[in-house]
C-alpha positions as CSV (number, residue, x, y, z in Angstrom):
1,M,-108.9,83.0,43.1
2,T,-112.3,84.2,41.4
3,L,-111.8,86.4,38.4
4,H,-113.1,89.9,38.7
5,R,-113.9,92.4,35.7
6,E,-115.2,95.8,35.7
7,L,-117.0,97.8,33.4
8,F,-115.1,99.3,30.3
9,I,-116.0,103.0,30.0
10,D,-113.7,105.3,28.0
11,G,-111.0,103.0,27.7
12,K,-110.3,102.5,31.3
13,E,-111.8,99.7,33.5
14,V,-114.1,101.3,36.4
15,P,-116.4,99.8,39.0
16,A,-120.3,100.3,38.6
17,E,-121.9,102.9,40.5
18,G,-121.8,102.1,44.2
19,G,-119.5,99.4,43.5
20,R,-122.2,96.7,42.8
21,T,-121.1,93.2,41.3
22,T,-122.7,90.1,40.2
23,E,-121.6,86.7,39.9
24,D,-121.1,84.8,36.5
25,T,-121.6,81.0,37.2
26,S,-120.2,78.0,35.3
27,P,-122.6,75.8,33.6
28,Y,-120.9,72.8,34.1
29,T,-119.5,73.0,37.7
30,G,-122.3,75.3,39.0
31,E,-119.5,77.3,40.8
32,V,-118.8,81.2,40.5
33,Y,-116.5,81.3,37.5
34,A,-116.1,85.4,37.8
35,T,-117.6,88.3,39.4
36,V,-118.3,91.5,37.4
37,A,-119.7,94.7,37.7
38,A,-123.1,95.1,37.9
39,G,-124.0,98.4,35.9
40,R,-127.2,100.5,36.3
41,P,-128.7,103.3,34.2
42,A,-126.3,106.0,35.5
43,D,-123.4,103.7,34.3
44,V,-125.1,103.4,30.5
45,A,-125.0,107.0,30.8
46,R,-121.5,107.3,31.7
47,A,-120.7,105.0,28.7
48,V,-123.1,106.6,26.2
49,E,-121.5,109.8,27.2
50,A,-117.8,108.7,26.4
51,A,-119.0,107.0,23.0
52,H,-120.6,110.4,22.0
53,R,-117.6,112.3,22.7
54,A,-115.3,109.8,21.1
55,F,-117.5,109.9,18.0
56,P,-116.1,112.9,15.9
57,G,-112.5,111.9,16.3
58,W,-113.1,108.3,15.4
59,A,-115.3,109.1,12.3
60,A,-112.6,111.4,11.0
61,T,-110.0,108.6,11.4
62,A,-108.5,107.5,8.2
63,P,-109.4,104.5,7.1
64,S,-106.0,103.0,6.8
65,A,-105.5,103.8,10.4
66,R,-108.8,102.1,11.2
67,R,-108.1,99.2,9.1
68,T,-104.5,98.7,10.9
69,I,-106.5,98.4,14.3
70,F,-108.9,95.7,12.9
71,L,-106.4,93.7,11.1
72,K,-104.2,94.0,14.6
73,A,-107.2,92.8,16.9
74,A,-107.7,89.8,14.3
75,E,-104.1,88.8,14.8
76,L,-104.4,89.1,18.5
77,L,-107.5,86.9,18.8
78,D,-105.5,84.2,16.7
79,A,-102.8,84.4,19.1
80,R,-105.2,84.4,22.1
81,A,-107.4,81.4,20.6
82,A,-106.3,79.1,23.4
83,D,-107.4,81.9,26.1
84,A,-110.7,81.7,24.6
85,V,-111.1,78.2,24.7
86,T,-110.6,78.1,28.3
87,L,-112.6,81.1,28.8
88,M,-115.5,79.4,26.9
89,A,-115.5,76.2,28.7
90,G,-115.7,77.9,32.2
91,E,-117.9,80.7,31.4
92,V,-120.8,79.3,28.8
93,G,-119.6,75.3,28.8
94,G,-118.4,75.4,25.1
95,A,-116.8,72.6,23.9
96,A,-113.1,73.0,22.5
97,P,-114.1,72.3,19.1
98,W,-116.9,75.3,19.2
99,A,-114.8,77.7,20.8
100,R,-111.9,77.4,18.3
101,F,-114.4,77.8,15.7
102,N,-115.6,80.8,17.3
103,A,-112.3,82.4,17.6
104,G,-111.3,81.7,14.3
105,L,-114.5,83.0,12.7
106,A,-114.6,85.9,14.9
107,A,-111.2,86.8,13.7
108,N,-112.2,86.8,9.9
109,I,-115.4,89.0,11.1
110,L,-112.7,91.6,12.1
111,R,-110.7,91.1,8.9
112,E,-113.8,91.7,6.9
113,A,-114.7,94.5,8.6
114,A,-111.4,96.0,8.0
115,A,-111.9,95.2,4.2
116,S,-115.5,97.0,4.5
117,I,-113.5,100.3,5.8
118,T,-112.2,101.0,2.2
119,Q,-115.5,100.1,0.7
120,P,-117.2,102.9,-1.7
121,L,-119.3,104.5,0.4
122,G,-121.6,106.5,-1.9
123,E,-122.5,107.0,-5.6
124,V,-123.1,109.7,-8.2
125,L,-126.6,110.5,-8.8
126,T,-128.0,111.9,-12.1
127,T,-129.8,115.1,-11.7
128,D,-131.9,117.8,-13.9
129,T,-129.9,120.6,-12.7
130,P,-127.3,121.8,-14.9
131,G,-123.8,121.8,-13.9
132,Q,-124.8,120.1,-10.5
133,L,-123.0,117.0,-8.9
134,S,-125.5,115.0,-6.9
135,L,-124.2,112.5,-4.6
136,A,-125.5,109.5,-2.2
137,V,-123.2,109.4,0.6
138,R,-123.1,106.9,3.5
139,E,-121.9,108.3,6.6
140,P,-121.6,106.9,10.3
141,A,-124.8,107.4,12.5
142,G,-123.2,108.0,15.7
143,V,-123.5,105.9,18.9
144,V,-124.7,102.2,18.3
145,A,-126.1,100.3,21.1
146,A,-125.2,96.6,20.6
147,F,-126.5,93.5,22.6
148,S,-124.5,90.3,22.3
149,P,-125.7,87.0,23.2
150,W,-123.9,84.0,25.2
151,N,-124.0,80.8,22.6
152,A,-121.5,82.1,20.3
153,P,-120.1,84.7,22.4
154,L,-116.7,85.5,20.2
155,I,-118.5,85.2,17.0
156,L,-121.9,87.3,18.0
157,G,-119.9,89.5,20.2
158,V,-117.7,90.6,17.4
159,R,-120.5,90.6,15.0
160,S,-122.4,93.1,17.1
161,I,-119.5,95.7,17.2
162,A,-117.1,95.1,14.3
163,V,-118.8,96.6,11.2
164,P,-120.5,99.5,13.4
165,L,-117.1,100.7,14.5
166,A,-115.4,100.0,11.1
167,V,-117.4,102.2,9.5
168,G,-117.0,105.1,12.2
169,N,-119.5,104.7,14.9
170,T,-118.8,104.4,18.5
171,V,-120.4,101.6,20.4
172,V,-121.8,101.0,23.7
173,L,-122.1,97.0,24.4
174,K,-124.2,95.3,26.6
175,P,-123.2,91.7,27.0
176,S,-125.2,88.8,27.8
177,E,-125.3,88.2,31.8
178,D,-124.4,84.5,30.9
179,A,-121.1,85.6,29.2
180,P,-119.9,89.0,30.1
181,I,-116.3,88.4,29.8
182,A,-116.5,86.2,26.3
183,S,-118.9,88.2,24.7
184,G,-118.0,91.5,26.1
185,L,-114.9,92.3,27.9
186,F,-112.6,89.8,26.2
187,L,-113.3,91.5,23.0
188,A,-112.8,95.1,24.5
189,D,-109.4,93.9,25.8
190,L,-108.4,92.6,21.9
191,L,-109.4,96.1,20.6
192,R,-107.6,98.2,23.4
193,D,-104.6,96.1,22.9
194,A,-104.8,96.6,19.0
195,G,-105.0,100.2,19.5
196,L,-108.8,101.3,19.7
197,P,-109.0,104.9,20.8
198,P,-110.7,105.4,24.3
199,G,-114.3,105.7,24.5
200,V,-114.8,104.2,20.8
201,L,-116.1,100.9,22.5
202,N,-117.6,100.8,26.1
203,V,-118.8,97.9,27.8
204,V,-121.4,97.8,30.5
205,T,-122.1,94.4,32.1
206,N,-125.0,94.1,34.5
207,A,-127.0,91.9,37.2
208,R,-129.7,89.5,35.6
209,E,-132.3,91.6,37.5
210,D,-131.3,94.8,36.0
211,A,-131.1,93.8,32.3
212,A,-134.4,95.3,31.4
213,E,-133.8,98.7,33.2
214,V,-130.0,98.9,31.7
215,A,-131.4,98.0,28.4
216,Q,-134.2,100.6,28.2
217,A,-132.0,103.2,29.5
218,L,-129.4,102.3,26.6
219,I,-131.9,102.4,23.9
220,A,-133.6,105.5,25.1
221,D,-130.6,107.8,25.4
222,D,-131.1,110.3,22.7
223,R,-127.3,110.1,21.6
224,V,-127.8,106.3,20.6
225,R,-128.7,106.4,16.8
226,I,-128.9,102.6,15.9
227,V,-129.6,99.3,17.7
228,N,-128.7,95.7,17.2
229,F,-129.5,92.7,19.1
230,T,-129.0,89.1,18.7
231,G,-130.8,86.7,21.2
232,S,-134.2,85.2,21.8
233,T,-137.3,86.3,19.9
234,S,-138.9,87.0,23.3
235,V,-136.5,89.8,24.2
236,G,-135.8,90.7,20.6
237,R,-139.5,91.8,20.4
238,I,-139.2,94.1,23.5
239,I,-135.7,95.4,22.2
240,G,-137.3,96.3,18.6
241,T,-140.3,97.7,20.2
242,T,-138.4,99.9,22.3
243,A,-136.2,101.0,19.6
244,A,-139.3,101.8,17.5
245,Q,-140.7,104.2,20.2
246,H,-137.8,106.0,20.1
247,L,-137.7,106.0,16.3
248,K,-134.2,104.2,16.0
249,P,-133.6,101.6,13.5
250,A,-132.7,98.1,14.5
251,V,-131.0,95.2,13.3
252,L,-132.4,92.2,15.0
253,E,-131.2,88.5,14.7
254,L,-133.4,86.1,16.6
255,G,-134.7,82.6,17.1
256,G,-135.0,79.7,14.7
257,K,-136.9,76.5,14.2
258,N,-134.8,75.2,11.5
259,A,-135.5,72.2,9.1
260,L,-133.0,70.0,7.3
261,L,-134.6,68.2,4.4
262,V,-133.2,64.9,3.6
263,L,-134.3,64.0,-0.1
264,D,-134.8,60.3,-1.1
265,D,-131.8,60.6,-3.4
266,A,-129.5,61.4,-0.4
267,D,-126.1,59.8,0.4
268,L,-127.2,58.2,3.8
269,G,-123.9,58.3,5.5
270,Y,-123.3,61.9,4.7
271,A,-126.9,62.9,5.6
272,V,-126.5,61.2,9.0
273,D,-123.2,63.0,9.5
274,A,-124.7,66.4,8.5
275,A,-127.7,66.2,10.7
276,A,-125.8,65.0,13.6
277,F,-123.5,68.2,13.0
278,G,-126.4,70.4,12.7
279,A,-128.4,69.3,15.4
280,F,-125.7,68.8,18.2
281,H,-122.9,71.3,17.7
282,N,-122.6,73.3,20.8
283,A,-125.2,71.1,22.3
284,G,-127.7,72.3,19.8
285,Q,-127.5,75.9,21.5
286,I,-126.9,77.7,17.9
287,C,-129.7,80.0,16.4
288,M,-129.1,78.0,13.3
289,S,-129.4,74.5,14.8
290,T,-131.2,71.7,13.2
291,D,-134.2,71.2,15.3
292,R,-136.6,69.3,12.7
293,I,-135.4,66.6,10.3
294,L,-137.7,65.9,7.6
295,V,-136.7,62.7,5.5
296,H,-138.4,60.9,3.0
297,R,-140.3,57.7,4.0
298,S,-138.6,55.4,2.0
299,I,-135.4,56.2,3.8
300,A,-136.7,57.2,7.2
301,E,-136.1,54.1,9.3
302,E,-132.8,53.4,8.2
303,F,-131.8,57.0,8.5
304,T,-133.1,57.4,11.9
305,A,-131.3,54.2,13.0
306,K,-128.1,55.0,12.0
307,L,-128.5,58.9,13.4
308,A,-129.3,57.5,16.7
309,A,-126.3,55.2,16.9
310,K,-124.0,58.1,15.7
311,V,-125.4,60.5,18.4
312,G,-125.7,58.0,21.0
313,A,-121.8,57.3,20.6
314,L,-121.0,61.2,20.7
315,P,-118.7,61.9,23.7
316,H,-120.9,64.4,26.0
317,G,-119.9,66.1,29.5
318,D,-117.1,68.2,30.7
319,P,-116.5,70.9,28.1
320,A,-112.7,71.1,29.2
321,D,-112.1,67.8,28.2
322,P,-110.7,68.0,24.7
323,A,-112.6,64.9,23.3
324,T,-116.0,66.3,24.5
325,V,-118.2,67.0,21.6
326,V,-121.5,68.0,23.6
327,G,-121.1,70.1,26.6
328,P,-123.7,71.3,29.0
329,A,-126.6,73.5,28.1
330,I,-126.2,77.0,29.4
331,D,-127.7,76.2,32.9
332,A,-129.8,73.6,34.8
333,R,-132.9,75.6,33.7
334,G,-132.1,75.0,29.9
335,A,-131.3,71.5,30.5
336,R,-134.8,71.0,32.3
337,H,-136.6,72.8,29.3
338,V,-135.0,70.4,26.9
339,E,-136.1,67.5,29.3
340,E,-139.6,68.7,29.6
341,L,-140.1,69.0,25.7
342,V,-139.0,65.7,25.4
343,A,-141.1,64.0,28.0
344,E,-144.2,66.1,26.9
345,A,-143.8,64.7,23.5
346,V,-143.1,61.0,24.4
347,S,-146.3,61.0,26.6
348,Q,-148.1,62.1,23.5
349,G,-146.6,59.3,21.4
350,A,-143.3,60.4,20.3
351,R,-140.5,57.6,20.4
352,V,-136.9,58.0,21.8
353,R,-134.0,56.6,19.4
354,T,-131.4,57.6,22.0
355,G,-130.9,59.6,24.8
356,G,-134.1,61.2,26.5
357,R,-132.8,60.6,29.9
358,P,-133.4,62.8,33.0
359,A,-131.0,65.9,32.9
360,T,-128.1,66.0,35.5
361,G,-127.9,69.7,36.2
362,A,-127.1,71.4,33.2
363,L,-126.2,68.2,31.4
364,Y,-128.9,66.6,29.0
365,A,-127.7,63.5,27.0
366,P,-128.1,63.9,23.4
367,T,-131.4,62.8,22.1
368,V,-133.3,62.0,19.0
369,L,-136.9,61.4,18.8
370,D,-139.1,60.2,15.9
371,H,-143.0,59.8,15.5
372,V,-143.4,63.3,16.5
373,T,-146.2,65.1,15.4
374,A,-147.2,68.9,14.2
375,D,-149.4,69.2,17.6
376,M,-146.5,68.6,19.8
377,R,-144.7,71.3,21.4
378,I,-141.2,70.2,20.5
379,F,-142.3,70.5,17.0
380,R,-143.4,74.2,17.5
381,E,-141.1,75.5,19.8
382,E,-137.4,76.2,19.6
383,I,-135.3,73.5,21.5
384,F,-132.1,75.5,21.7
385,G,-130.5,72.2,23.4
386,P,-129.2,68.7,22.3
387,A,-132.2,67.2,21.1
388,V,-133.7,66.8,17.6
389,T,-136.9,65.3,15.8
390,V,-137.2,63.2,12.7
391,L,-140.5,63.5,10.6
392,A,-140.9,61.1,7.6
393,V,-142.7,62.8,4.6
394,D,-144.0,61.4,1.3
395,S,-142.8,64.1,-1.0
396,D,-140.8,67.2,-1.5
397,D,-144.2,69.2,-1.4
398,E,-144.8,68.0,2.3
399,A,-141.2,68.7,3.3
400,V,-141.5,72.2,2.1
401,E,-144.9,72.7,3.6
402,I,-143.9,71.5,6.9
403,A,-140.5,73.2,6.7
404,N,-142.5,76.6,6.0
405,D,-145.1,76.1,8.9
406,T,-143.3,77.8,11.8
407,E,-143.2,81.5,12.6
408,Y,-139.7,81.4,12.2
409,G,-137.4,81.8,9.2
410,L,-133.6,81.9,9.8
411,T,-132.0,79.1,7.8
412,T,-132.5,75.7,6.4
413,G,-130.5,72.7,4.7
414,V,-131.5,70.3,1.7
415,I,-129.5,67.0,1.4
416,T,-129.8,65.8,-2.1
417,E,-127.1,64.2,-4.7
418,N,-129.3,66.5,-7.3
419,A,-128.2,70.4,-7.0
420,G,-130.9,71.7,-9.5
421,R,-133.5,69.5,-7.6
422,G,-132.1,70.9,-4.1
423,L,-132.1,74.7,-5.5
424,A,-135.7,74.4,-6.7
425,L,-136.8,73.4,-3.1
426,A,-134.4,75.7,-1.4
427,R,-136.1,78.7,-3.5
428,R,-139.5,77.7,-2.0
429,L,-138.2,77.7,1.5
430,R,-139.2,80.8,3.6
431,T,-135.7,81.5,5.3
432,G,-133.2,84.1,5.3
433,I,-130.5,81.5,4.7
434,A,-130.7,78.2,2.7
435,H,-127.8,75.5,2.1
436,V,-128.3,72.9,-0.8
437,G,-125.8,69.8,-0.1
438,N,-125.3,71.1,3.6
439,Q,-126.9,71.3,7.1
440,T,-128.5,74.2,8.6
441,I,-125.3,75.7,10.1
442,D,-123.0,77.8,8.0
443,D,-121.3,81.2,8.5
444,E,-119.0,83.3,6.5
445,A,-118.0,86.9,7.5
446,Q,-118.7,88.4,4.1
447,A,-122.2,86.8,3.6
448,P,-125.8,88.3,4.5
449,F,-126.7,87.1,7.8
450,G,-130.2,87.3,9.2
451,G,-133.8,85.8,8.9
452,A,-137.3,86.3,8.2
453,K,-140.8,86.2,9.9
454,S,-140.1,86.1,13.8
455,T,-136.6,85.5,13.4
456,G,-136.1,89.4,12.9
457,Y,-134.8,92.0,10.3
458,G,-131.9,93.8,9.1
459,R,-128.6,92.1,8.0
460,F,-125.1,91.4,9.5
461,G,-122.3,90.9,7.2
462,G,-120.5,92.1,3.7
463,R,-121.8,95.5,2.3
464,W,-125.3,94.6,3.9
465,G,-123.7,95.1,7.6
466,V,-122.4,98.6,5.9
467,E,-125.5,99.5,4.7
468,A,-127.2,98.7,8.1
469,F,-125.0,101.0,10.2
470,T,-124.4,104.0,8.2
471,D,-127.1,106.7,7.1
472,T,-127.6,107.6,3.6
473,R,-127.2,111.4,2.8
474,W,-128.0,113.2,-0.4
475,I,-125.6,116.0,-1.2
476,T,-125.4,118.2,-4.2
477,V,-122.7,120.6,-5.1
478,A,-124.0,123.2,-7.4
479,G,-121.7,124.1,-10.4
480,Q,-123.2,127.6,-11.1
481,H,-125.6,130.2,-9.7
482,N,-129.0,129.2,-9.8
483,H,-132.2,131.0,-11.0
484,F,-134.7,131.4,-8.3
485,P,-138.4,132.4,-9.6
486,F,-138.6,135.0,-6.8
């Protein structure tokens, strides 16, 4: 029997207006995995109203009570990790190691959100007024509109709601059409079961053709005060522009064209392992995935040959098979996009070192290319799939110049045995995140997460997330009657 889920509004599962539904398709099988309610603007208004009504009570809830809910939700997620693995395999084609990592990190994000609840939310300011107490106080803003993506559904779904809720806001979440359960309804179940009051979190799923209309209605609602979106740069530009039109702050975490620098002193075996993980974890469908490897010319051929041998042996295919390392793309269109980028590059002189075969449905074999040049589309565009390019460089300076020559700026890695040399290079790379002695993918709940340039603005994580989802107010308390000049 096909799974069916309704909208989640005011603590209850309710059908969309008119009973409309839409299909949620499995990337690997191409079959309908579930049906979900297809919300429209009227449903958005219902969800925002529920969040708006719940806000005063939730904002006034004692910090210890809020913290208890978040810690309980983390425990529940740990307990339901096997369910999450099954869900991600069926709904988004996530291989088991990636799904388990999603569940573990998402649980830690909930725990970090619990810790943020008792962070100091203000400071005492100096003042020229005798006897006056002057305060800068952070307070919850109200209703937050959150948009979660499909590629890391548990991690990024939780990240989009955890700190906003923890600091006292209420949330209306619009999950991706490709992961309405994993990045939305599954999380609502966790928090409801952990004791989150009705209306504090609401989830509106929608049909793909209604996405723009639903997003517009959510952002434009006067009761929504802050917006956060994780996803592609093209959609993020629309979300950011719409939020700006309504004078609402936004946190945007968008695409990346991430470079891994392999210096001439690198341990080759370690560098190959790091590059393979960075490029092919979750079939390359991570905003932090390694798209470009810039390797010193003196070791480029040996490195590329070893990387191709490792990648060519990676098990790929059925995400439900525990042995699978590289699963499918999110759909056949995603696989064809990678196939087209590779074929175009090969026609312009790039060389396939492994993979490069035509896609089969949503499956595309892990692929390594070298002899890539800067004028190729695969060099400029985010691949977001199981392919990586290798470029030989003659110096550290050339590597930095090429790495920075992109509109994106999310993350980078520098593989070297000299930490000082690596740190000096990391400081020159124009990204929000940089890792010395590691590849481009890393994530910790307490760290500031976000990018530069067309990768967006604002930060999730730690105290930076608290700052993003609260308003700062100046409050004074007079210690005596003031003298007024008239």
